TORLOVEX-15709 format. One record per residue (C-alpha): x, y, z; residue in one letter. Coordinates in pm, whole numbers, plus 50000, padded with zeros to 5 digits. Example, Ala and Ser with C-alpha at 12.3 -4.5 7.8 and 13.67 -1.06 7.14 Angstrom:
<pts>
512304955050780a513674989450714s
</pts>
This chain:
<pts>
279273181577624x282213191877880x281433212578226x282723247878208x285873255578371x286873288078498x289673299778311x292833319278474x293563355778449x296243361778183x298973393578233x298993419277922x302133403677821x300943370377781x297723383377596x300003402877385x302413370477275x299193352577249x297693373976999x300963372576802x300473336176757x300903332976392x297813314976354x296103351376470x297953370476240x297813349075954x293973346276031x293063382676030x295193386775711x293183357275567x289903372675704x291053405675537x291433389675206x287953368875249x286053400075304x287653420775060x286863394974796x283223389074935x282203424474933x283833435074604x280893427174398x278673447874620x281013476574550x281483470474138x278213459874108x276783489773934x279963496173711x280793459173616x277503454273506x276723485273320x280143476873098x278243442573064x275513462872883x272763463073138x271183496873295x268233507873500x266233480073695x268363456473539x271403465073762x269023452974051x267553421073874x270813409873745x272723421074055x270363401074282x271123369474058x275053371574092x274753375774480x272703349174513x275163325574322x277773336374513x276073331174834x275193295674673x278443283574654x279103295374981x276403276075126x278043245974920x281203254974993x280763257675359x279463222175375x282233208975166x285283224675359x283803216175726x283453182875679x286893179375510x288373202675816x287183178576067x288793151775853x292133163575673x292743195275888x291823226475941x295443239775723x294563219775419x291413233075396x292583268875404x295243257575146x292363247774927x289833276274987x292493305474914x293943288574575x290113285574478x288803318074555x291903335274420x291963319074111x288163325974058x288873364074130x291483367073834x289283349273614x286503375973677x288363402273572x288003386673214x284683377973152x282723393072891x279163375572972x276773375773234x277313335273229x281203342773301x280303361973603x277943339473693x280033307373677x283093330173851x281033342574160x279553309474240x283393295674235x284373327774440x281773317374689x282713283874686x285943289074787x285343319375007x283293297075214x286513277675378x288083307975474x286423324275801x285383291675969x288853277075903x290443306276091x288353307676361x288323272176427x292063271576416x292583302076642x289813291776928x291843256176916x295553269176946x295043296977228x294673297777602x291023293177670x290823320477867x291863346877578x290673331377285x288033356677236x290743384077191x292033362376937x288903363076775x288093391776778x291343405576640x290643381476316x287223396976279x288353433476362x291373431076127x289473411275841x286593432475797x288783461775674x289043445575405x285813455575285x287233492275364x290223481175134x287563470274846x285673504874900x288723522174833x290243505674532x286333501974353x286033538074364x289983543374245x289613510974004x288373501173687x286403469973831x288133444273630x291323455273839x289783448874139x289063416474076x292733407773985x293753426774262x291933406274525x293243374174332x296633384674385x296033393874773x294583355774778x298233339974625x300103361174887x298133347175134x298593312575054x302343317475049x301773330475440x300133299075514x303353279175478x304063294375811x300923281876032x301263246276204x298273223776265x295773225176568x297143205076876x293513195176925x292793180976561x296383163676598x295323148476945x292163140776764x294033123676442x295903099176659x292283078576744x289993073376441x289223103076216x285383112576188x283683098475849x281663120875692x278563097175736x279063098176120x279793139076102x276443142975963x274723117576216x276043135476490x274923169876420x271073154676311x270773144576676x267793164376768x269913184077102x272743194876882x270643204976526x268233225076770x272143243776879x273193242576533x270103262976411x270133288976678x273753294476623x272583302276236x269793326176327x271713349576548x273763357176218x270913369176030x270643405676124x274443410175982x273873396375623x270033411075619x272293445775660x275123436175421x273193416175149x270513439175150x270533473975262x273653485675205x273903466274886x270993483174755x271623512874962x271823536374700x268073525274570x267033525474940x268343561774928x266353575874613x262983558574821x263993578775137x264323609774912x268113616574970x268993649574908x272123636874718x273393605174561x274473576074764x277593557374624x277723519274697x281393518274751x281323550575025x278213531675176x279843498375221x283113514975357x281253534175616x279123501075694x282233481275708x284243506075914x281703504476140x281773463276178x285413472376247x284813493876548x281803466976643x283933435376631x286643451176883x283773464577099x281943436877136x284763412977153x286463430977439x283403437077599x282473397477620x286013397077743x285193422478029x281643408278075x282793372078093x280093363277871x278683357477510x274893356477561x274853391377702x276683408477432x274693395377147x271633404177351x273133443277346x274143444176958x270993424676816x269083449877016x270713480176876x270423465476532x266753468676529x266793499476676x268683517576391x266913495376094x263873510276213x265653546976243x267233540875862x263383531775698x261683563275898x264193589775779x262663617775560x264703633775302x268123626175488x271623643575373x274293616375179x276003624875492x273723613675779x272533586775560x276483574575556x276583581775929x273823558075997x275323533175833x278383533376021x276393528276354x274293501876187x277603486376051x278593490076459x275573471176569x276063441276352x279713438776444x279203413676659x280173389076409x283473378976573x281273369776869x278433348176682x281403327876500x282993319876816x279753309276996x279243285476728x282733272076724x282623271177125x278903249177091x280603214876941x283393191677050x286683190776823x285643164776624x282773185776496x284143221176497x285643227276202x282183215976000x280053238776253x282273270476282x282403265775853x278853261875790x277193281476015x278263313975895x277843307475529x274553295275590x274113328275770x275683344175434x273443322975253x270353335975399x270813363275152x269223345874884x265993339875021x265893378475169x266933389274870x264413366274654x261123377074913x262733414774885x262153411674494x258753397174550x257463420674800x258593454174655x257093443774344x253603444274493x252333485574445x250753484174787x254233475674955x257113490374828x260723488874854x260783509075192x258163486975361x259973455275170x263093460275356x261293472575704x259603441375742x262373418875655x264683438975906x261853431976159x261693391076069x265353386776073x265463403976420x262883379576543x264613348576379x267573362576580x266313364976922x264823330076881x268133321576804x269643340177112x267193321877352x268043286277242x272023290477334x273893284777650x276613309077781x279873293077644x282473320277772x284243292378013x283503259377809x286573238777759x286973230077403x288853198577431x286243171977417x284593150277125x280873148077054x279753112677077x
</pts>
């Protein structure tokens, strides 16, 4: 582990110049497309499944099936792209992932069976797994130490607006066209990637021996590192609990709460992700101001816990109030940029892409056990949908706190070192 150093102060002009680096601009656009494609299923779940002949409770059961296959693809893809990123380079991984998820989303617009839908969501998840980790790794390594937090918050804040775009497209376009648009945006992004250079830290490491796949896994498997790795995953669970359960099934939760009007999934997604954008800006800026990652994580995880409890104890809320609450819940879980940055900062250059790619995807993959446990709990007459959601909310917060306790402060860490 490298000893912490104190970064020098940067002028406003230096900060702006650094944030106009091609890696930051293209990374932000890449994450925008990533989030658009990732969230699009939550937006078009109901109309797409209805067009395939499903209705009633099947919209939940088959929707859970598809989101789990998408997240399963992300789990596998996180490992594959992460290992390749530390061996072949950050840029090559980004090229491969973009091509795969773009073609998968175009194909998704052509499906007419649930099996075809399942294959497309799995392949899209496999491709999407490489985008965020590759972006964050590259930005963390090319920007000056003192302002890398501004770079990652820029990527995250602009990127999450992709969900707002997905919500808008989902409301105004046929679901098939929405998938075509996502695929087309990905192919345009592929062309933009051509202007981004590889990380200097990776190039320097490559002059020595490239890490072998086996050595990467063995390094991660050491007791100290695996503990850090698991803690990094745990702090991201509340975000994906909110996105993958609370927002995805917000129409069903709203009905159980006795909402005075219908809740539309695209609007719920739009409000939540607009909140996440605000939260990304707030958490990233606050981290730079306080010169701390851990303090900000503690504040935002606490806010998430309080707002989740408010949500489940509402009594006949109006749709407007529920949408507003979802916005604030989005702000609370908007520490995603800090979460991914912390993961990248906890490991050396020879493992950074592996960690920064797999950690967010394993956090995203937590949606699989969360939704499976949710389906089991809500099927119990004595528990029901609201108590099931609340119990799982408490569980992910407890796990996130455990993860927070196991991590060190990394704000001042120099990232130019190797794990041995």
